[in-house]
Each structure stands twice: as C-alpha cells, then as structure tokens.
C-alpha positions as CSV (number, residue, x, y, z in Angstrom):
1,M,0.2,0.2,-0.3
2,F,1.2,3.5,-1.1
3,A,-0.9,6.3,-0.6
4,F,-0.1,10.5,-0.6
5,Q,-1.4,13.8,-0.8
6,R,-1.3,16.7,-3.5
7,M,-2.6,20.2,-2.2
8,S,-2.3,23.9,-4.7
9,G,-4.5,26.1,-3.1
10,D,-7.9,24.9,-2.4
11,T,-7.5,21.4,-3.9
12,T,-6.4,18.9,-2.2
13,V,-5.9,15.4,-3.9
14,L,-5.2,12.0,-2.3
15,V,-3.8,9.1,-3.9
16,V,-3.5,5.3,-2.7
17,L,-2.9,2.0,-4.5
18,N,-2.6,-1.2,-3.7
19,L,0.6,-2.7,-5.2
20,V,-0.3,-6.9,-3.7
21,Q,-2.4,-9.2,-5.0
22,E,-4.9,-9.3,-1.4
23,P,-7.7,-7.0,-1.1
24,R,-6.7,-4.1,1.4
25,R,-7.8,-1.2,3.5
26,L,-6.7,2.4,4.2
27,L,-8.2,4.6,7.0
28,L,-8.9,8.1,5.6
29,P,-7.5,11.3,6.6
30,P,-10.6,13.4,7.9
31,G,-11.8,15.3,6.2
32,T,-15.3,13.8,3.2
33,W,-13.5,12.5,0.0
34,T,-15.4,12.0,-2.9
35,P,-13.7,9.2,-5.5
36,L,-12.3,10.6,-8.8
37,A,-12.9,8.4,-12.0
38,G,-10.6,8.4,-14.9
39,H,-7.3,6.8,-13.6
40,G,-7.7,3.4,-14.9
41,L,-6.6,2.2,-12.1
42,G,-9.2,-0.5,-10.7
43,D,-11.3,1.4,-8.1
44,G,-11.5,1.7,-4.4
45,Q,-14.5,2.6,-2.5
46,V,-14.9,4.7,0.1
47,E,-16.8,2.3,3.5
48,D,-16.6,3.7,7.4
49,G,-14.1,5.9,6.7
50,H,-11.6,4.2,5.2
51,V,-10.9,2.7,1.2
52,A,-11.1,-0.6,0.0
53,L,-8.9,-1.4,-2.7
54,P,-9.5,-4.8,-5.0
55,P,-5.9,-6.3,-5.6
56,C,-3.3,-4.3,-7.7
57,A,-6.0,-1.1,-8.0
58,G,-6.5,2.5,-7.3
59,F,-7.6,5.3,-5.3
60,F,-8.1,8.7,-6.4
61,G,-10.1,11.7,-4.3
62,G,-10.9,14.8,-3.3
63,L,-11.4,16.2,-0.5
64,T,-14.8,18.1,-0.1
65,K,-14.5,21.3,1.6
66,P,-17.3,22.5,4.1
67,A,-19.2,25.2,2.5
68,G,-18.0,29.3,4.1
C-alpha cells in the first residue's frame, strides 16, 4: 500500500495504490473524500472512513471542503 496527498490552493487530492495481489483497506485522513474517476487503475470504494481496494488497484480522491 502506497499513499500520498497533493495540495494546490483549495484543491487536495489523495492517491492510494494497492500494489499487492490481496485486497487492502486504509483509514482515510479526516474529511469527506469523493472518488475521482478516469485514472484506469481499478476502483477503490470509500466505506466507514476507509478506502477499500481490490488487488492491484488505485484510489484517487478529492477532499470536499465545507462551504463557508
């Protein structure tokens, strides 16, 4: 499992990669994470504050900031 965040201005993107042949779960950082489509790495699912990834898959998520 490999994860990192990239921040620019008001935009935060989280990247989580599962590089093994087994499903994995990772506790997400605080906030509301919205999956971003189009990366072509299989889809991770957000559930109960975690991202669940199938084998050899990835998750790209955008942090949704509260209005205000």
